[in-house]
C-alpha positions in Angstrom: 197.2 115.6 113.2 194.7 114.7 110.4 195.0 116.8 107.3 194.5 116.4 103.7 197.6 115.9 101.6 198.5 115.6 97.9 198.3 112.2 96.5 202.0 111.5 96.1 203.0 112.7 99.7 203.0 109.0 101.1 205.3 107.9 98.2 207.6 110.9 98.9 207.7 110.1 102.6 208.4 106.4 101.9 211.3 107.5 99.6 212.8 109.5 102.5 212.3 106.6 105.0 209.9 108.8 107.1 207.3 106.7 108.9 203.6 107.8 108.3 200.1 106.6 108.8 197.4 107.6 106.3 193.6 106.8 105.6 191.5 107.5 102.7 188.8 110.2 103.3 185.1 109.4 102.7 183.6 111.5 100.0 181.3 112.9 102.5 184.2 114.5 104.3 185.9 115.9 101.3 184.3 119.3 101.3 185.2 120.1 104.9 188.8 118.8 104.4 189.3 120.8 101.3 187.9 124.0 103.0 190.3 123.3 105.9 193.2 123.0 103.4 192.2 126.1 101.6 192.5 128.1 104.9 195.8 126.4 105.6 197.2 127.3 102.2 195.9 130.8 102.4 197.7 131.2 105.7 200.9 129.8 104.2 200.5 132.3 101.2 200.0 135.2 103.7 203.3 134.2 105.4 205.3 133.7 102.3 208.1 136.3 102.0 209.6 135.9 98.5 208.3 135.5 95.0 209.3 131.9 94.8 207.4 131.1 98.0 204.4 133.2 96.8 204.1 131.3 93.6 204.3 128.0 95.3 201.7 128.9 97.8 199.4 130.4 95.0 199.7 127.2 93.0 198.7 125.3 96.2 195.6 127.5 96.6 194.8 127.1 93.0 195.0 123.3 93.3 192.6 123.2 96.3 190.2 125.6 94.5 190.2 123.3 91.5 189.7 120.3 93.7 186.8 122.0 95.3 185.4 122.7 92.0 185.6 119.1 90.8 183.9 117.9 94.2 181.1 120.4 93.4 180.9 119.3 89.7 182.4 122.6 88.4 185.1 122.4 85.9 188.0 124.8 85.5 186.5 126.4 82.3 183.3 127.1 84.1 185.1 128.7 87.1 187.2 130.9 84.6 184.0 131.8 82.7 182.2 133.1 85.9 185.4 134.8 86.9 185.6 136.5 83.6 181.8 137.7 83.8 182.3 139.0 87.3 185.4 140.9 86.2 183.4 142.6 83.5 180.4 143.2 85.8 182.1 144.0 89.1 185.7 144.7 88.0 188.9 142.9 89.3 191.3 144.2 92.0 193.8 145.9 89.6 192.7 149.4 90.7 193.5 148.7 94.3 190.4 150.3 95.6 189.8 150.0 99.5 186.3 150.7 100.6 186.3 153.0 103.8 182.7 153.2 104.6 
């Protein structure tokens, strides 16, 4: 069961007396690990049933997106700038438009 976890998870497991085994990922595998984590977090968001769970899962998705950005040399401000430009050029999802054909 190898999966990427947040940095403090080993410390938390130790504090609870839960045995664990970890390794440090090579930089070369981080993109794949983060993409897998993004899929995992998106699935958890999809399953969230209340507002508390949704905000927790959205925060996890955002953390993974920001980590991917850092990996690719893209800072948060650059992501936000591109997001804002795309919002002006292509819109957002506020109008709830569904393309049928």
